[in-house]
C-alpha positions in Angstrom: 4.8 0.6 10.7 2.8 3.9 10.2 -1.0 3.7 10.6 -2.8 6.3 8.7 -6.2 7.6 9.6 -9.2 5.0 9.8 -6.4 2.2 9.6 -6.0 -0.4 12.3 -2.9 -2.4 13.5 -2.5 -5.0 16.3 0.0 -4.4 19.4 1.7 -6.8 21.5 3.2 -6.4 24.9 6.4 -4.2 24.7 5.2 -2.4 21.4 4.9 1.4 21.4 2.7 4.1 19.8 4.2 7.1 18.5 2.5 10.3 17.7 4.6 12.2 15.1 4.1 15.8 13.6 6.0 18.4 11.7 8.0 18.2 8.7 10.7 16.5 10.4 8.3 13.9 11.9 9.4 14.3 15.5 7.7 12.1 18.1 5.6 14.3 20.6 3.8 11.7 22.5 4.6 7.7 22.9 2.6 5.1 24.6 4.2 1.7 25.4 1.9 -1.5 26.0 2.8 -3.3 29.0 1.4 -6.6 30.2 0.8 -6.8 34.2 1.0 -10.2 36.0 -2.1 -8.9 38.0 -4.4 -9.3 35.0 -5.9 -12.5 34.0 -5.1 -13.8 30.6 -8.1 -13.9 28.1 -7.9 -16.0 25.1 -8.6 -13.6 21.9 -9.2 -14.7 18.6 -6.0 -14.5 16.2 -6.5 -12.3 13.0 -6.0 -14.5 9.8 -3.0 -14.0 7.8 -3.0 -11.5 4.7 -4.0 -13.3 1.6 -2.1 -10.7 -0.7 0.5 -8.1 -0.7 2.2 -5.5 -3.0 5.8 -5.2 -3.9 7.1 -1.9 -5.3 9.5 -1.6 -8.0 10.8 0.5 -11.0 13.3 3.0 -11.9 12.0 5.7 -9.6 12.6 3.5 -6.4 15.7 3.9 -4.6 17.6 0.9 -3.6 15.8 -0.8 -0.6 15.6 -4.6 0.4 12.3 -6.4 -0.8 10.9 -6.5 2.5 10.8 -2.7 2.8 9.1 -2.5 -0.5 6.1 -4.6 0.6 2.7 -3.5 1.5 0.2 -5.9 3.2 -3.6 -5.0 3.8 -4.7 -4.4 7.4 -5.8 -7.9 8.8 -8.8 -8.5 11.0 -10.6 -11.3 12.3 -12.8 -11.8 9.3 -9.7 -11.8 7.1 -8.0 -9.1 5.1 -9.5 -5.8 4.5 -9.0 -3.6 1.4 -5.6 -2.1 0.6 -5.6 1.6 -0.2 -2.3 3.0 -1.8 -1.3 6.5 -1.8 0.9 9.0 -0.2 -1.7 9.3 2.6 -1.1 5.8 3.4 2.5 4.4 2.8 4.3 7.6 3.8 7.6 5.9 4.5 7.5 3.6 1.5 6.8 6.5 -0.8 9.8 8.4 0.5 11.6 5.7 -1.3 10.6 7.1 -4.5 12.6 10.0 -6.4 10.9 13.2 -5.7 10.2 14.0 -9.4 8.1 10.6 -9.6 6.5 11.1 -6.2 5.0 14.3 -7.3 2.7 12.1 -9.7 1.5 9.9 -6.7 -1.9 10.7 -5.4 -2.7 11.0 -1.7 -5.2 8.0 -2.5 -4.0 6.4 -5.8 -5.8 3.2 -6.0 -7.3 0.4 -3.7 -7.5 -3.4 -3.9 -10.7 -4.8 -2.7 -11.3 -8.3 -1.4 -14.4 -10.4 -2.0 -16.0 -10.5 1.2 -17.3 -14.0 0.7 -14.0 -15.8 0.8 -13.8 -16.6 -2.9 -10.3 -15.1 -3.3 -11.5 -12.5 -5.7 -9.5 -9.2 -5.9 -10.2 -6.1 -7.7 -8.2 -2.9 -8.6 -10.0 0.3 -8.3 -8.3 3.5 -9.6 -9.0 6.6 -7.3 -6.6 9.0 -8.9 -7.3 11.3 -11.9 -3.8 10.5 -13.1 -3.8 7.6 -15.5 -2.7 4.0 -14.3 -2.3 0.6 -16.0 -2.8 -2.9 -15.0 -0.7 -5.3 -16.9 -1.3 -9.0 -17.1 1.3 -11.0 -19.1 1.6 -8.7 -22.2 -1.5 -6.9 -22.0 -1.5 -3.4 -20.7 -5.0 -1.9 -19.9 -5.2 1.9 -19.2 -7.2 2.7 -16.1 -9.0 6.2 -15.4 -10.4 7.3 -12.0 -13.1 5.0 -10.9 -12.4 2.2 -13.2 -12.4 -1.4 -11.7 -10.4 -4.4 -13.0 -10.0 -8.0 -11.8 -6.2 -8.6 -10.2 -4.5 -12.0 -10.2 -1.3 -13.1 -9.0 1.6 -11.3 -11.0 -0.4 -8.6 -12.4 1.5 -5.3 -12.4 0.0 -1.8 -11.6 2.0 0.9 -13.3 1.6 4.5 -12.3 1.9 7.5 -14.6 4.9 9.9 -13.7 4.7 12.6 -16.6 5.6 11.1 -19.8 4.8 13.4 -22.7 2.9 10.5 -24.6 0.9 9.5 -21.6 2.5 6.2 -21.2 3.9 4.5 -18.2 7.6 5.0 -19.6 7.3 7.2 -22.4 9.5 10.3 -23.3 10.0 12.7 -20.4 8.7 10.1 -17.7 10.2 10.8 -14.2 10.9 7.1 -13.5 8.7 4.0 -13.5 6.6 3.0 -10.4 5.2 -0.4 -10.7 3.4 -2.4 -8.1 3.2 -6.2 -8.4 0.3 -8.0 -6.9 1.2 -11.3 -5.1 -0.7 -13.9 -3.3 
């Protein structure tokens, strides 16, 4: 799992942290978490499970098993945090896209926010100047930068990939990129 700037992850004994750099992403420093017998065991709160995830699909996506096309939010002790999606956050996953389509994915393309009061309300926030769409059943709503729309299970998020008519799968598109919102 790659952790981007200002993201969090949890480690268990035996896990490693690798620092990578360069275009070939070589590891230049590795830490391994070990548990010693001399340390007293302390009970710590266990983070809650994610309440949502996204699944990547579309004609621009290379053939990968479903479990490698899922993105989960970071989970803390108060529940799931918001999930930002873009080249800056899911580096390995976006490498699964063909290069022509990847060029249309912004570093910070969109974010899913969770209602902090535990009501299970989710919103989609467009962060990119490239158009995107939220599809619910047959309804396809266009979103521009800073637009906010509610999300429900099964909604699909379509990203623009260069179609001459400005649509998600119009003439000249570089393949479709579709995220499905799951709960």
